[in-house]
N, C-alpha and C positions, 0 to 999 in steps of 0.2 A: 125520538131517542135512537141513539147509535147502537150498533151491535158490537159488543166487546170483543167476541170471538174473531169477527171479521176485521175489526181494528188491529187486534194482536197479529193476525196472519199477514195483513197488509205491511205493518210495520216491520215484522221479522222478515218478510220477503223482501223489503226494500233495503234492509240493513244486513243481510246475510245472516239472519238468525234461524233457529230451528225451533219448533214448538215443544221440544223436550230436552232443551239444553239451557244451562244458566249462562247469563252474560259472562261469568268469570271463566267459562270454558274457552270462550273466544279471546279473552285477555291473555290466558295462558298459551293459546295456540298462536297468537300474534307475537307473544315473547318466545315462541319456540321452546317453551318450558316442558320438555318431554318427560322429565322426572315427575312433575306433578300431574301431568295429564294422564300418565299411566299408573299413578299411585292407586291401589286398590281401595284405600281408605277414603279417597276423594270422590270415587265414581258416582255414589249416590247423589252427593251435593252438585257434581258437574252435571248430571242428567236430571236435575231437578226441573219440573215443568213450570214455566211462567203462568201466571194468572193475571193479575193487574199489572204486573210489570216483569221484565226479562231479568231483573236484578232482584235476588232474594231479599236484600235489606230494604229496598224500596217498596217491594210487595208487601213485606211486613208492616212498614209504615203506613202504607195506604190502607191496608185491611184495618189497621188500628184507627186511622182516621175516620174510616167510614163506620166504624163501631163507636166512636166517640159521642156521647150523649149531648155534647155542646154544639155539634154540627147540625145545622138545619135539617130536619128529616126529609123535606121536599127536595133538598139538593142531592141526597145520597143516591137515589136510584139513577139520577142523571151522571153523577161522578163514577157510578159502577160501570158505566158503558163506555168509559174512556181508558184506553190502554197507555202505559207510561213506559217508555223504553229508554234504555241507556244506549248511547252510541259511541263508537270508537273513534270515528272520524269526524271531520267538520270543525267549524270555528267554536270558540268559547261562547256558547250560548244555549238557550233552551227554546224550543218552539211548540206552538200549539197548532195542529192541523185537523181539518175534517174534510171528508169527501165521499160521496156516494154511500151515505149511511155508515161511515166508519169515522171514528175520531181517535186521536192519539196526541200524546205529548212526548217530545224528544229531549233528552238531557245529555250533553256532551260529557263524556268521562274526563276528558281533558280539563274541563271546567271545574269538576269535582276534585281533581288532583290538585289544580292550582289553588283552590279555596283553601286546602290544608295549609299552605304556606301563609296565607293572610290570617288565618285563625291563630296560627303559631305566633305570628308577628304581633298580633293583639295582646297575646299573654305576655310576650317578651316585653312589649312597650309598657304594658300596664306595671309590670314588675320593676322596670327601670325608672318610671315616674315615681312609683311609690317608694323605692329604696333611696331615691335622690331628691326627695321633695324639698329638702333644704339646701341642696348643692348648687353649684354653679350651673345655671341653666344651659350654657353651651355644651357642658360636659354631658349633661342629660340628653340633649337632643343630637349629639354626635354618636350616640349609641349605634352599633352596626345592626340595624333592624330591617332596613328596607333595601340595601345595596344588593344582596343576593337575589332578591326578588326582581330587581331591575335587571340584573344579567340574565335571568331566566325568562323574562318577557317575550323575546323574539321566538324562543322555542315553543312556548306555551301557545303563541298566537299563530303558528304554522298548521293549517288545517290538514296538511299531507302527512303529518307525523305525529305520534303520541309520545308525549314526554311527561312521565310522572313527576312526583315531588321529590326532590333531592333529600336525603336524610337530614342534612344540615339545616334545610329550610323548615322541616317539621319537627325541629328540636327545640323545646321551650325551656323555661327556668325550672330549677328544682328537679331536674331529671325527666320532666314531661316530654313525651314524644307522640308520634301519630296515633298510637294506641289510646292514649289519653284524649286526643282531640277528634277521634273518629265521631263521637256523638254529636259534637258541634258541627262537624261537616255534614253529617246526615241531616240536621236541622236546616243548614244551608240549602242542601239538596231539595228539602221539602219545600222551602220558600220558592225555589225555582219551579218545582212541580205545582205548587199551589198558585203561584203567579199565572202559570198557563192554564190551570183550572179556572183562575179567576176570568181569564179571556172567554172560556167556554161558558162560565155561569153568567157573565155580564151580557151574554149574546153577541160578543164581538165576532164570533165565527159561525153563529148559527141563529136561527129565529126561534128555536124551541125554549131557550132560556129567558126570553123577554118576560114571561109570566112572572119571574122570581122578583122583578122590580128591585134588584139590589142597588142600582145606581142612585135611586132616590134616598136610600138609607145612607150610603157613603156621602151623598152630598150634604145630608143634614150633619154628619159627623165633621166634615170640612167647615161648615158654617160655624159650628160650636168653637172651633179654633180660629176662626176668621180667615180660613184658607181657601174659601170657595172659588174666589177670582184666580187663584194659582192654577186650579185645575179646569174650571169650567168657562173662564173668560180669557183664554189664552189668544194672543194676537196671531192670526194664521201667517205662516210665512210664505205661502203662495197659493194661488187658485188653480185648481185642476178641473178644467171643463169635462163634462160628461155628455153623451150623446143625448139629445132631447131633454136636457135639464140645465138649471142654472149652474154656474160655477160653485163648486163645494170646497169648503175650506178643509181639505182632507188632512193635511199635517196637524192643525189644531185638534181635530177630531181624534186622530190616531195618538197624539200626545196625550190627550185626556184619557184615552183608553188604557195607555201604559201605566199612568198614575193610579187609576182606578184598580187595575189587575195588581199593582204593588200593594196598595192598602188591603184588598181583599186577600192577597196571597199571604200577607204578614199575619192577618187575622186567622186564617186556617192553619197556617204553619205553626202557630203559637198554642194550638189545642193540645191537651195533655197527652192524648194518644196512649192512655194507660200509664204514663209517667207522672211524677210529682208535678202538680200545677206551677208552683214557683219556678222549678227547674225549667219547665217547659217554656214559660215566658222569657226567662233569661237567655235560654239557648236559641230561641227563635229570634230575639233581638240582636244578638251577637252574630249568629248565622246569617241573617238577612243582610246586615250591613257588611259582612266580610264578602258575601257573595257579590254585591254590587261593587264593592271596592275592587274585587279581583277582575271583573268584567271592565270596569272603567280604566283601570291602571294597565292592564295587558293590552286592550283593544285601543287605547288613547280615546275613550268615549266620555271623558270628563265633560268636554263641550263639543256637541255635534253641530255640523254646519246646518244653516237655515232651511235646507231642503230635505233633511231627514225627517222621517215620520216619528222617531222617539225623541222624548224630551232629553236633555243631557243628564247624564248619571249624577252630576254635582247637584242638580235640582231634585232629582229623585230621592237621593239620600237625605237632602235637606228636608224634604217634605215628611218623610218617614220619621225622622229624628223629631221633627216638630210635633207629630201625631202620637209618638209613643206614650207620653204621659197621659194622653186622653184614652188612648186605646186600652192601656193597661193600668188605669189609675186605681183600680181597686185592689191590686196585688202586684208584688208581694211586700208588705211593710214590716211585718213582724214587730211592731211597736217601736222601731227605731229610726222612724223617719221614712221618706218616700225613697225606697231603694230603686224603684224603676226610674225616677229622676236622677239618682246618682249614676246608674248604669248609662242612661242616655247622655249624661255629661261626659262620661268615660269614652263612649262611642264617638261622640262629637269631637273630642280632643284627638282620638285616634284617627278618625277619618280625615281631620285636617291635616294631621302629620303625614298621613299616606298620600293624600292629594297634593300637599305643597312639595314633598320630596319627589313625587312622581312628575310633577310639572317642572320643577327645578332641574331634574336630571335629563329632561328633554329640551327644555327651552331656558337654559341658564341665563341668558341675556334679558329674560323678561320676568322669570320667577326667582325669587330669592330662596334660599333654604328656610325651613320652618324655625319660628322663634318662639321662645317661651311665652311671650306676650300674645302671640297668635293662637297658641294652644289654650292660655288661659281665657282669652276671649271666646273661644268655641266652647270651652267649659261652661262659662257663664251664660252664653246664648243658646247653648244646647243645640248648635247647628254648625254646618261647615263654614270656615272663614277663610277667605281667599286673599293672598298678599302678592303684589306685584311691585317691581322697582318703580319708583316715582319717575 
């Protein structure tokens, strides 16, 4: 088991943090917001002491997760030893690290800020599709939902600068704004945290967690959906020799680990954490997909080259969409049909539109703009659908 205090000190020391300051103090300091830095009413909040995280919101969510009755009791002591830190620098990503008796998870604040735009885009896209269900398909798909995001991509992808979310990108239908979407973004953040927790729990970063034998349960879940081969029988992209050992298929192994961390991360992120169970499931589903869409679109990780150790985000999203009706089959229905299935269909349509627009904006000679036929196919198949010029 790791030492939480040591992990916290190591993380804060590496990322210019202090044990008696909130992450938001450094955000204001970086923005040179002297008015709020010196506001007497904010001093207590800014001098808040980190425990599980340097971000008060994440600290609250992690504390609630560790208190949730649905979380395996044997995992809780293990998770209590891992510090979760927000970072102001770095690429759009989240990382799990462990070294010398210390473990931590790092989440880029740039990533969280970008996710806000994708959450708002989902809400706008859903409203447009609903309002124009009987209208001209071209008019529906010409709605200005993704163009602002495309303009912001290079700024979000720059690890040397922090760029938040422009108000226009976080403004949704019916007057909704970032205050209305904050909860969904928190669920997206918790998917990122829980994905990295998943790496620790699955023993990808350590030997302690092998006793949990979680991989076997996830394998059985995949078998139930006929997806075992997608994760466990991947064709390795290269051989990496190691000293005094046979060549090991490291990329295939690493890709399997990412898929498993995604599944476990979604399961953990969907725990109620004191909230309404139905809302938790919905928010986790939406937040998870928006988090993956943001990373893929901004970093152009829809399809990665064959030497990369991660599977493509196109595959990752497709797998989770395929699994959602199985993961959440028992809720929430409310007697009006399978609402999890309906939400999965919406997320499949939105993901396909986002993917196709992203690829078309980058490679217009190869990828056409999304069509209504493509979106409807995604709805019916509940997964991402790819279209290229013949």
